[in-house]
PyMOL Python script that loads the backbone (N, CA, C, O; Angstrom):
from pymol import cmd

cmd.read_pdbstr("""\
ATOM      1  N   MET A   1     279.614  89.906  34.235  1.00  0.00           N
ATOM      2  CA  MET A   1     279.040  88.618  34.863  1.00  0.00           C
ATOM      3  C   MET A   1     277.818  88.720  34.553  1.00  0.00           C
ATOM      4  O   MET A   1     277.375  87.574  34.477  1.00  0.00           O
ATOM      5  N   LYS A   2     276.846  89.639  34.279  1.00  0.00           N
ATOM      6  CA  LYS A   2     275.586  89.583  34.091  1.00  0.00           C
ATOM      7  C   LYS A   2     275.381  88.985  32.722  1.00  0.00           C
ATOM      8  O   LYS A   2     274.453  88.219  32.459  1.00  0.00           O
ATOM      9  N   SER A   3     276.033  89.265  32.115  1.00  0.00           N
ATOM     10  CA  SER A   3     275.832  88.950  30.342  1.00  0.00           C
ATOM     11  C   SER A   3     275.911  87.159  30.410  1.00  0.00           C
ATOM     12  O   SER A   3     275.115  86.377  29.891  1.00  0.00           O
ATOM     13  N   LYS A   4     276.885  86.902  31.055  1.00  0.00           N
ATOM     14  CA  LYS A   4     277.110  85.259  30.947  1.00  0.00           C
ATOM     15  C   LYS A   4     275.755  84.543  31.548  1.00  0.00           C
ATOM     16  O   LYS A   4     275.233  83.558  31.028  1.00  0.00           O
ATOM     17  N   THR A   5     275.240  85.253  32.817  1.00  0.00           N
ATOM     18  CA  THR A   5     274.115  84.744  33.218  1.00  0.00           C
ATOM     19  C   THR A   5     272.838  84.485  32.394  1.00  0.00           C
ATOM     20  O   THR A   5     272.014  83.571  32.424  1.00  0.00           O
ATOM     21  N   ALA A   6     272.974  85.751  31.546  1.00  0.00           N
ATOM     22  CA  ALA A   6     271.835  85.861  30.597  1.00  0.00           C
ATOM     23  C   ALA A   6     271.940  84.779  29.252  1.00  0.00           C
ATOM     24  O   ALA A   6     270.934  84.261  28.768  1.00  0.00           O
ATOM     25  N   ASP A   7     272.895  84.609  28.899  1.00  0.00           N
ATOM     26  CA  ASP A   7     273.340  83.959  28.044  1.00  0.00           C
ATOM     27  C   ASP A   7     272.976  82.513  28.639  1.00  0.00           C
ATOM     28  O   ASP A   7     272.251  81.910  27.847  1.00  0.00           O
ATOM     29  N   ILE A   8     273.225  81.873  29.648  1.00  0.00           N
ATOM     30  CA  ILE A   8     272.846  80.585  30.241  1.00  0.00           C
ATOM     31  C   ILE A   8     271.624  80.575  30.076  1.00  0.00           C
ATOM     32  O   ILE A   8     271.159  79.802  29.238  1.00  0.00           O
ATOM     33  N   LEU A   9     270.585  81.612  30.989  1.00  0.00           N
ATOM     34  CA  LEU A   9     269.023  81.432  30.801  1.00  0.00           C
ATOM     35  C   LEU A   9     268.697  81.367  29.659  1.00  0.00           C
ATOM     36  O   LEU A   9     267.908  80.497  29.291  1.00  0.00           O
ATOM     37  N   LEU A  10     269.303  82.408  28.685  1.00  0.00           N
ATOM     38  CA  LEU A  10     268.700  82.232  27.096  1.00  0.00           C
ATOM     39  C   LEU A  10     268.856  81.177  26.696  1.00  0.00           C
ATOM     40  O   LEU A  10     267.734  80.834  26.322  1.00  0.00           O
ATOM     41  N   ALA A  11     269.699  80.192  26.469  1.00  0.00           N
ATOM     42  CA  ALA A  11     270.175  78.810  26.030  1.00  0.00           C
ATOM     43  C   ALA A  11     269.017  77.986  26.835  1.00  0.00           C
ATOM     44  O   ALA A  11     268.218  77.305  26.193  1.00  0.00           O
ATOM     45  N   LEU A  12     268.960  78.054  28.018  1.00  0.00           N
ATOM     46  CA  LEU A  12     267.889  77.039  28.931  1.00  0.00           C
ATOM     47  C   LEU A  12     266.478  77.641  28.149  1.00  0.00           C
ATOM     48  O   LEU A  12     265.972  76.789  27.418  1.00  0.00           O
ATOM     49  N   VAL A  13     266.073  78.379  28.162  1.00  0.00           N
ATOM     50  CA  VAL A  13     264.796  78.492  27.479  1.00  0.00           C
ATOM     51  C   VAL A  13     264.738  78.100  25.936  1.00  0.00           C
ATOM     52  O   VAL A  13     263.749  77.478  25.550  1.00  0.00           O
ATOM     53  N   ALA A  14     265.669  78.405  25.100  1.00  0.00           N
ATOM     54  CA  ALA A  14     265.825  77.680  24.085  1.00  0.00           C
ATOM     55  C   ALA A  14     265.671  76.062  23.922  1.00  0.00           C
ATOM     56  O   ALA A  14     264.980  75.424  23.128  1.00  0.00           O
ATOM     57  N   LEU A  15     266.606  75.596  25.011  1.00  0.00           N
ATOM     58  CA  LEU A  15     266.129  74.067  24.899  1.00  0.00           C
ATOM     59  C   LEU A  15     265.057  73.454  25.320  1.00  0.00           C
ATOM     60  O   LEU A  15     264.750  72.337  24.902  1.00  0.00           O
ATOM     61  N   ILE A  16     264.335  74.137  26.231  1.00  0.00           N
ATOM     62  CA  ILE A  16     263.126  73.976  26.723  1.00  0.00           C
ATOM     63  C   ILE A  16     262.160  74.063  25.594  1.00  0.00           C
ATOM     64  O   ILE A  16     261.365  73.196  25.233  1.00  0.00           O
ATOM     65  N   TRP A  17     262.378  75.388  25.035  1.00  0.00           N
ATOM     66  CA  TRP A  17     261.220  75.610  23.969  1.00  0.00           C
ATOM     67  C   TRP A  17     261.559  74.574  22.803  1.00  0.00           C
ATOM     68  O   TRP A  17     260.571  74.174  22.188  1.00  0.00           O
ATOM     69  N   GLY A  18     262.529  74.184  22.489  1.00  0.00           N
ATOM     70  CA  GLY A  18     262.597  73.448  21.459  1.00  0.00           C
ATOM     71  C   GLY A  18     262.503  71.914  21.542  1.00  0.00           C
ATOM     72  O   GLY A  18     262.230  71.180  20.592  1.00  0.00           O
ATOM     73  N   SER A  19     262.799  71.477  22.969  1.00  0.00           N
ATOM     74  CA  SER A  19     262.124  70.046  22.989  1.00  0.00           C
ATOM     75  C   SER A  19     260.826  70.006  23.268  1.00  0.00           C
ATOM     76  O   SER A  19     260.243  68.931  23.409  1.00  0.00           O
ATOM     77  N   GLY A  20     260.161  71.293  23.392  1.00  0.00           N
ATOM     78  CA  GLY A  20     258.521  70.869  23.480  1.00  0.00           C
ATOM     79  C   GLY A  20     258.478  70.368  22.097  1.00  0.00           C
ATOM     80  O   GLY A  20     258.084  69.202  22.073  1.00  0.00           O
ATOM     81  N   PHE A  21     258.769  70.888  20.850  1.00  0.00           N
ATOM     82  CA  PHE A  21     258.290  69.981  19.752  1.00  0.00           C
ATOM     83  C   PHE A  21     258.311  68.564  19.763  1.00  0.00           C
ATOM     84  O   PHE A  21     257.335  67.848  19.541  1.00  0.00           O
ATOM     85  N   ALA A  22     259.760  68.089  20.099  1.00  0.00           N
ATOM     86  CA  ALA A  22     259.949  66.699  20.022  1.00  0.00           C
ATOM     87  C   ALA A  22     259.040  65.789  21.130  1.00  0.00           C
ATOM     88  O   ALA A  22     258.715  64.607  21.021  1.00  0.00           O
ATOM     89  N   VAL A  23     258.770  66.644  22.128  1.00  0.00           N
ATOM     90  CA  VAL A  23     257.714  66.109  23.269  1.00  0.00           C
ATOM     91  C   VAL A  23     256.367  66.024  22.525  1.00  0.00           C
ATOM     92  O   VAL A  23     255.788  64.944  22.411  1.00  0.00           O
ATOM     93  N   SER A  24     255.863  67.190  22.010  1.00  0.00           N
ATOM     94  CA  SER A  24     254.793  67.042  21.471  1.00  0.00           C
ATOM     95  C   SER A  24     254.662  66.101  20.312  1.00  0.00           C
ATOM     96  O   SER A  24     253.672  65.374  20.386  1.00  0.00           O
ATOM     97  N   GLN A  25     255.405  65.944  19.286  1.00  0.00           N
ATOM     98  CA  GLN A  25     255.529  64.697  18.435  1.00  0.00           C
ATOM     99  C   GLN A  25     255.579  63.266  18.867  1.00  0.00           C
ATOM    100  O   GLN A  25     255.287  62.320  18.135  1.00  0.00           O
ATOM    101  N   MET A  26     256.020  63.169  20.263  1.00  0.00           N
ATOM    102  CA  MET A  26     256.002  61.899  20.806  1.00  0.00           C
ATOM    103  C   MET A  26     254.680  61.776  21.442  1.00  0.00           C
ATOM    104  O   MET A  26     254.161  60.678  21.644  1.00  0.00           O
ATOM    105  N   ALA A  27     254.091  62.980  21.782  1.00  0.00           N
ATOM    106  CA  ALA A  27     252.719  62.636  22.545  1.00  0.00           C
ATOM    107  C   ALA A  27     251.907  62.231  21.287  1.00  0.00           C
ATOM    108  O   ALA A  27     251.321  61.156  21.422  1.00  0.00           O
ATOM    109  N   LEU A  28     251.735  62.882  20.036  1.00  0.00           N
ATOM    110  CA  LEU A  28     250.777  62.520  19.055  1.00  0.00           C
ATOM    111  C   LEU A  28     251.168  61.210  18.636  1.00  0.00           C
ATOM    112  O   LEU A  28     250.251  60.421  18.404  1.00  0.00           O
ATOM    113  N   ASP A  29     252.423  60.797  18.484  1.00  0.00           N
ATOM    114  CA  ASP A  29     252.757  59.444  18.153  1.00  0.00           C
ATOM    115  C   ASP A  29     252.008  58.491  18.839  1.00  0.00           C
ATOM    116  O   ASP A  29     251.564  57.513  18.237  1.00  0.00           O
ATOM    117  N   ALA A  30     251.780  58.693  20.251  1.00  0.00           N
ATOM    118  CA  ALA A  30     251.151  57.785  21.226  1.00  0.00           C
ATOM    119  C   ALA A  30     249.520  57.764  21.102  1.00  0.00           C
ATOM    120  O   ALA A  30     248.745  57.021  21.703  1.00  0.00           O
ATOM    121  N   ASN A  31     249.305  58.494  20.427  1.00  0.00           N
ATOM    122  CA  ASN A  31     247.855  58.375  19.903  1.00  0.00           C
ATOM    123  C   ASN A  31     247.049  59.390  20.960  1.00  0.00           C
ATOM    124  O   ASN A  31     245.851  59.139  21.089  1.00  0.00           O
ATOM    125  N   LEU A  32     247.577  60.492  21.716  1.00  0.00           N
ATOM    126  CA  LEU A  32     247.237  61.185  22.532  1.00  0.00           C
ATOM    127  C   LEU A  32     246.326  62.635  21.694  1.00  0.00           C
ATOM    128  O   LEU A  32     247.151  63.400  21.194  1.00  0.00           O
ATOM    129  N   SER A  33     245.437  62.916  21.564  1.00  0.00           N
ATOM    130  CA  SER A  33     244.730  63.864  21.216  1.00  0.00           C
ATOM    131  C   SER A  33     245.190  65.167  21.216  1.00  0.00           C
ATOM    132  O   SER A  33     246.023  65.247  22.119  1.00  0.00           O
ATOM    133  N   PRO A  34     245.053  66.308  20.609  1.00  0.00           N
ATOM    134  CA  PRO A  34     245.692  67.343  20.866  1.00  0.00           C
ATOM    135  C   PRO A  34     245.247  68.200  21.885  1.00  0.00           C
ATOM    136  O   PRO A  34     246.026  69.015  22.379  1.00  0.00           O
ATOM    137  N   PHE A  35     243.611  68.069  22.401  1.00  0.00           N
ATOM    138  CA  PHE A  35     243.184  68.475  23.579  1.00  0.00           C
ATOM    139  C   PHE A  35     244.008  67.843  24.908  1.00  0.00           C
ATOM    140  O   PHE A  35     244.461  68.591  25.774  1.00  0.00           O
ATOM    141  N   SER A  36     244.142  66.451  24.962  1.00  0.00           N
ATOM    142  CA  SER A  36     244.897  65.965  25.909  1.00  0.00           C
ATOM    143  C   SER A  36     246.389  66.231  26.071  1.00  0.00           C
ATOM    144  O   SER A  36     246.863  66.136  27.203  1.00  0.00           O
ATOM    145  N   ILE A  37     247.088  66.521  25.155  1.00  0.00           N
ATOM    146  CA  ILE A  37     248.404  67.126  25.346  1.00  0.00           C
ATOM    147  C   ILE A  37     248.264  68.444  25.771  1.00  0.00           C
ATOM    148  O   ILE A  37     249.122  68.826  26.566  1.00  0.00           O
ATOM    149  N   MET A  38     247.281  69.347  25.399  1.00  0.00           N
ATOM    150  CA  MET A  38     247.275  70.936  25.825  1.00  0.00           C
ATOM    151  C   MET A  38     246.920  70.664  27.336  1.00  0.00           C
ATOM    152  O   MET A  38     247.697  71.233  28.103  1.00  0.00           O
ATOM    153  N   THR A  39     245.924  69.923  27.947  1.00  0.00           N
ATOM    154  CA  THR A  39     245.684  69.709  28.963  1.00  0.00           C
ATOM    155  C   THR A  39     246.689  69.239  29.998  1.00  0.00           C
ATOM    156  O   THR A  39     246.789  69.776  31.101  1.00  0.00           O
ATOM    157  N   TYR A  40     247.373  68.294  29.629  1.00  0.00           N
ATOM    158  CA  TYR A  40     248.839  67.869  30.226  1.00  0.00           C
ATOM    159  C   TYR A  40     249.515  68.949  30.403  1.00  0.00           C
ATOM    160  O   TYR A  40     249.769  69.208  31.579  1.00  0.00           O
ATOM    161  N   ARG A  41     250.098  70.058  29.186  1.00  0.00           N
ATOM    162  CA  ARG A  41     250.878  70.805  29.500  1.00  0.00           C
ATOM    163  C   ARG A  41     250.410  72.048  30.492  1.00  0.00           C
ATOM    164  O   ARG A  41     251.194  72.558  31.293  1.00  0.00           O
ATOM    165  N   PHE A  42     249.362  72.369  30.374  1.00  0.00           N
ATOM    166  CA  PHE A  42     248.814  73.302  30.990  1.00  0.00           C
ATOM    167  C   PHE A  42     248.952  73.022  32.543  1.00  0.00           C
ATOM    168  O   PHE A  42     249.368  73.916  33.280  1.00  0.00           O
ATOM    169  N   LEU A  43     248.577  71.699  33.068  1.00  0.00           N
ATOM    170  CA  LEU A  43     248.555  71.030  34.078  1.00  0.00           C
ATOM    171  C   LEU A  43     250.228  71.104  34.804  1.00  0.00           C
ATOM    172  O   LEU A  43     250.567  71.488  35.923  1.00  0.00           O
ATOM    173  N   ILE A  44     250.750  70.767  34.080  1.00  0.00           N
ATOM    174  CA  ILE A  44     252.078  70.753  34.445  1.00  0.00           C
ATOM    175  C   ILE A  44     252.704  72.337  34.692  1.00  0.00           C
ATOM    176  O   ILE A  44     253.350  72.653  35.691  1.00  0.00           O
ATOM    177  N   SER A  45     252.357  73.290  33.518  1.00  0.00           N
ATOM    178  CA  SER A  45     253.287  74.383  33.914  1.00  0.00           C
ATOM    179  C   SER A  45     252.241  75.013  35.364  1.00  0.00           C
ATOM    180  O   SER A  45     252.786  75.762  36.175  1.00  0.00           O
ATOM    181  N   THR A  46     250.604  74.578  35.567  1.00  0.00           N
ATOM    182  CA  THR A  46     250.119  75.380  36.656  1.00  0.00           C
ATOM    183  C   THR A  46     250.797  74.656  37.992  1.00  0.00           C
ATOM    184  O   THR A  46     250.755  75.325  39.025  1.00  0.00           O
ATOM    185  N   LEU A  47     251.220  73.763  38.036  1.00  0.00           N
ATOM    186  CA  LEU A  47     251.831  72.867  39.178  1.00  0.00           C
ATOM    187  C   LEU A  47     253.191  73.717  39.386  1.00  0.00           C
ATOM    188  O   LEU A  47     253.550  74.087  40.504  1.00  0.00           O
ATOM    189  N   LEU A  48     253.870  73.976  38.268  1.00  0.00           N
ATOM    190  CA  LEU A  48     255.198  74.668  38.600  1.00  0.00           C
ATOM    191  C   LEU A  48     254.795  75.943  38.915  1.00  0.00           C
ATOM    192  O   LEU A  48     255.058  76.385  40.034  1.00  0.00           O
ATOM    193  N   MET A  49     254.214  76.589  38.131  1.00  0.00           N
ATOM    194  CA  MET A  49     253.904  78.006  38.942  1.00  0.00           C
ATOM    195  C   MET A  49     253.270  78.207  40.410  1.00  0.00           C
ATOM    196  O   MET A  49     253.433  79.207  41.109  1.00  0.00           O
ATOM    197  N   VAL A  50     252.619  77.221  40.699  1.00  0.00           N
ATOM    198  CA  VAL A  50     252.071  77.209  42.108  1.00  0.00           C
ATOM    199  C   VAL A  50     253.473  76.945  43.054  1.00  0.00           C
ATOM    200  O   VAL A  50     253.643  77.528  44.125  1.00  0.00           O
ATOM    201  N   ILE A  51     254.355  76.061  42.534  1.00  0.00           N
ATOM    202  CA  ILE A  51     255.497  75.600  43.418  1.00  0.00           C
ATOM    203  C   ILE A  51     256.398  76.989  43.521  1.00  0.00           C
ATOM    204  O   ILE A  51     256.778  77.275  44.656  1.00  0.00           O
ATOM    205  N   ILE A  52     256.749  77.821  42.511  1.00  0.00           N
ATOM    206  CA  ILE A  52     257.222  78.662  42.317  1.00  0.00           C
ATOM    207  C   ILE A  52     256.891  80.070  43.207  1.00  0.00           C
ATOM    208  O   ILE A  52     257.642  80.740  43.916  1.00  0.00           O
ATOM    209  N   PHE A  53     255.526  80.232  42.891  1.00  0.00           N
ATOM    210  CA  PHE A  53     255.161  81.470  43.753  1.00  0.00           C
ATOM    211  C   PHE A  53     253.937  81.049  44.714  1.00  0.00           C
ATOM    212  O   PHE A  53     252.780  81.435  44.549  1.00  0.00           O
ATOM    213  N   TRP A  54     254.365  80.221  45.715  1.00  0.00           N
ATOM    214  CA  TRP A  54     253.689  79.479  46.338  1.00  0.00           C
ATOM    215  C   TRP A  54     253.361  80.835  47.349  1.00  0.00           C
ATOM    216  O   TRP A  54     252.178  81.159  47.461  1.00  0.00           O
ATOM    217  N   LYS A  55     254.177  81.451  47.922  1.00  0.00           N
ATOM    218  CA  LYS A  55     253.884  82.372  48.844  1.00  0.00           C
ATOM    219  C   LYS A  55     252.915  83.673  48.493  1.00  0.00           C
ATOM    220  O   LYS A  55     252.308  84.499  49.175  1.00  0.00           O
ATOM    221  N   TYR A  56     253.066  83.456  47.248  1.00  0.00           N
ATOM    222  CA  TYR A  56     251.636  84.455  46.688  1.00  0.00           C
ATOM    223  C   TYR A  56     250.394  83.626  46.778  1.00  0.00           C
ATOM    224  O   TYR A  56     249.354  84.092  47.241  1.00  0.00           O
ATOM    225  N   VAL A  57     250.510  82.243  46.281  1.00  0.00           N
ATOM    226  CA  VAL A  57     249.045  81.565  45.920  1.00  0.00           C
ATOM    227  C   VAL A  57     248.444  81.027  47.106  1.00  0.00           C
ATOM    228  O   VAL A  57     247.516  80.229  46.972  1.00  0.00           O
ATOM    229  N   LYS A  58     248.923  81.417  48.477  1.00  0.00           N
ATOM    230  CA  LYS A  58     248.781  81.111  49.740  1.00  0.00           C
ATOM    231  C   LYS A  58     247.605  82.332  50.101  1.00  0.00           C
ATOM    232  O   LYS A  58     246.658  82.053  50.836  1.00  0.00           O
ATOM    233  N   ASP A  59     247.739  83.484  49.605  1.00  0.00           N
ATOM    234  CA  ASP A  59     247.301  84.278  49.907  1.00  0.00           C
ATOM    235  C   ASP A  59     245.941  84.976  49.361  1.00  0.00           C
ATOM    236  O   ASP A  59     245.336  85.907  49.893  1.00  0.00           O
ATOM    237  N   ILE A  60     245.594  84.246  48.086  1.00  0.00           N
ATOM    238  CA  ILE A  60     244.657  84.490  47.410  1.00  0.00           C
ATOM    239  C   ILE A  60     243.204  84.258  48.171  1.00  0.00           C
ATOM    240  O   ILE A  60     242.917  83.338  48.938  1.00  0.00           O
ATOM    241  N   ASN A  61     242.570  85.093  47.842  1.00  0.00           N
ATOM    242  CA  ASN A  61     240.945  85.006  48.700  1.00  0.00           C
ATOM    243  C   ASN A  61     239.723  84.941  47.352  1.00  0.00           C
ATOM    244  O   ASN A  61     239.958  84.959  46.144  1.00  0.00           O
ATOM    245  N   LEU A  62     238.521  84.868  47.983  1.00  0.00           N
ATOM    246  CA  LEU A  62     237.704  84.454  47.321  1.00  0.00           C
ATOM    247  C   LEU A  62     237.550  85.753  46.390  1.00  0.00           C
ATOM    248  O   LEU A  62     237.284  85.502  45.214  1.00  0.00           O
ATOM    249  N   ALA A  63     237.665  86.954  46.705  1.00  0.00           N
ATOM    250  CA  ALA A  63     237.633  88.075  46.109  1.00  0.00           C
ATOM    251  C   ALA A  63     238.434  87.928  44.615  1.00  0.00           C
ATOM    252  O   ALA A  63     238.023  88.008  43.457  1.00  0.00           O
ATOM    253  N   ASP A  64     239.482  87.730  45.073  1.00  0.00           N
ATOM    254  CA  ASP A  64     240.539  87.626  43.744  1.00  0.00           C
ATOM    255  C   ASP A  64     240.035  86.523  42.987  1.00  0.00           C
ATOM    256  O   ASP A  64     240.178  86.661  41.772  1.00  0.00           O
ATOM    257  N   ILE A  65     239.463  85.426  43.379  1.00  0.00           N
ATOM    258  CA  ILE A  65     238.968  84.109  42.499  1.00  0.00           C
ATOM    259  C   ILE A  65     237.750  84.613  41.756  1.00  0.00           C
ATOM    260  O   ILE A  65     237.399  84.066  40.710  1.00  0.00           O
ATOM    261  N   LYS A  66     236.981  85.820  42.359  1.00  0.00           N
ATOM    262  CA  LYS A  66     236.018  86.153  41.456  1.00  0.00           C
ATOM    263  C   LYS A  66     236.430  87.080  40.229  1.00  0.00           C
ATOM    264  O   LYS A  66     236.125  86.991  39.039  1.00  0.00           O
ATOM    265  N   ALA A  67     237.284  88.068  40.959  1.00  0.00           N
ATOM    266  CA  ALA A  67     238.145  89.188  39.964  1.00  0.00           C
ATOM    267  C   ALA A  67     238.675  88.548  38.668  1.00  0.00           C
ATOM    268  O   ALA A  67     238.498  88.981  37.530  1.00  0.00           O
ATOM    269  N   GLY A  68     239.354  87.449  39.028  1.00  0.00           N
ATOM    270  CA  GLY A  68     239.724  86.573  38.026  1.00  0.00           C
ATOM    271  C   GLY A  68     238.944  85.849  37.189  1.00  0.00           C
ATOM    272  O   GLY A  68     239.238  85.726  36.000  1.00  0.00           O
ATOM    273  N   ALA A  69     237.961  85.345  37.686  1.00  0.00           N
ATOM    274  CA  ALA A  69     237.051  84.632  36.752  1.00  0.00           C
ATOM    275  C   ALA A  69     236.290  85.990  35.905  1.00  0.00           C
ATOM    276  O   ALA A  69     236.068  85.616  34.753  1.00  0.00           O
ATOM    277  N   ILE A  70     236.041  86.767  36.018  1.00  0.00           N
ATOM    278  CA  ILE A  70     235.330  88.172  35.376  1.00  0.00           C
ATOM    279  C   ILE A  70     236.359  88.351  34.272  1.00  0.00           C
ATOM    280  O   ILE A  70     236.152  88.085  33.088  1.00  0.00           O
ATOM    281  N   ILE A  71     237.290  88.746  34.693  1.00  0.00           N
ATOM    282  CA  ILE A  71     238.391  89.220  33.731  1.00  0.00           C
ATOM    283  C   ILE A  71     238.692  88.042  32.944  1.00  0.00           C
ATOM    284  O   ILE A  71     238.905  88.377  31.779  1.00  0.00           O
ATOM    285  N   GLY A  72     238.794  86.780  33.126  1.00  0.00           N
ATOM    286  CA  GLY A  72     239.058  85.600  32.318  1.00  0.00           C
ATOM    287  C   GLY A  72     237.620  85.345  31.343  1.00  0.00           C
ATOM    288  O   GLY A  72     237.671  84.802  30.240  1.00  0.00           O
ATOM    289  N   PHE A  73     236.394  85.828  31.959  1.00  0.00           N
ATOM    290  CA  PHE A  73     235.202  85.499  31.110  1.00  0.00           C
ATOM    291  C   PHE A  73     235.158  86.526  29.943  1.00  0.00           C
ATOM    292  O   PHE A  73     234.415  86.335  28.981  1.00  0.00           O
ATOM    293  N   PHE A  74     235.866  87.484  30.027  1.00  0.00           N
ATOM    294  CA  PHE A  74     236.019  88.365  29.008  1.00  0.00           C
ATOM    295  C   PHE A  74     237.390  88.069  27.931  1.00  0.00           C
ATOM    296  O   PHE A  74     237.519  88.679  26.870  1.00  0.00           O
ATOM    297  N   PHE A  75     238.032  87.379  28.256  1.00  0.00           N
ATOM    298  CA  PHE A  75     238.921  86.850  27.361  1.00  0.00           C
ATOM    299  C   PHE A  75     238.523  85.737  26.365  1.00  0.00           C
ATOM    300  O   PHE A  75     239.056  85.603  25.263  1.00  0.00           O
ATOM    301  N   LEU A  76     237.633  85.025  26.807  1.00  0.00           N
ATOM    302  CA  LEU A  76     237.249  84.072  25.892  1.00  0.00           C
ATOM    303  C   LEU A  76     236.739  84.585  24.760  1.00  0.00           C
ATOM    304  O   LEU A  76     236.357  83.836  23.860  1.00  0.00           O
TER     305      LEU A  76
END
""", "prot")
cmd.dss("prot")
cmd.show_as("cartoon", "prot")
cmd.util.cbc("prot")
cmd.orient("prot")
């Protein structure tokens, strides 16, 4: 049974990943800049992650934000 679920999820990931190429091309054809496209993609993914992981997001405090900012700075 697990194999069938894994196959379905893998197909779903491939569908989403593959459709990203078509959506990116449509956005470029609509004269959106690559920076704008990336901004929208990250905004959508951030909103989805907040919705999915809301019970963890609501527990974030200032110390977590500071630590994340420091780590993020070194990833630049």
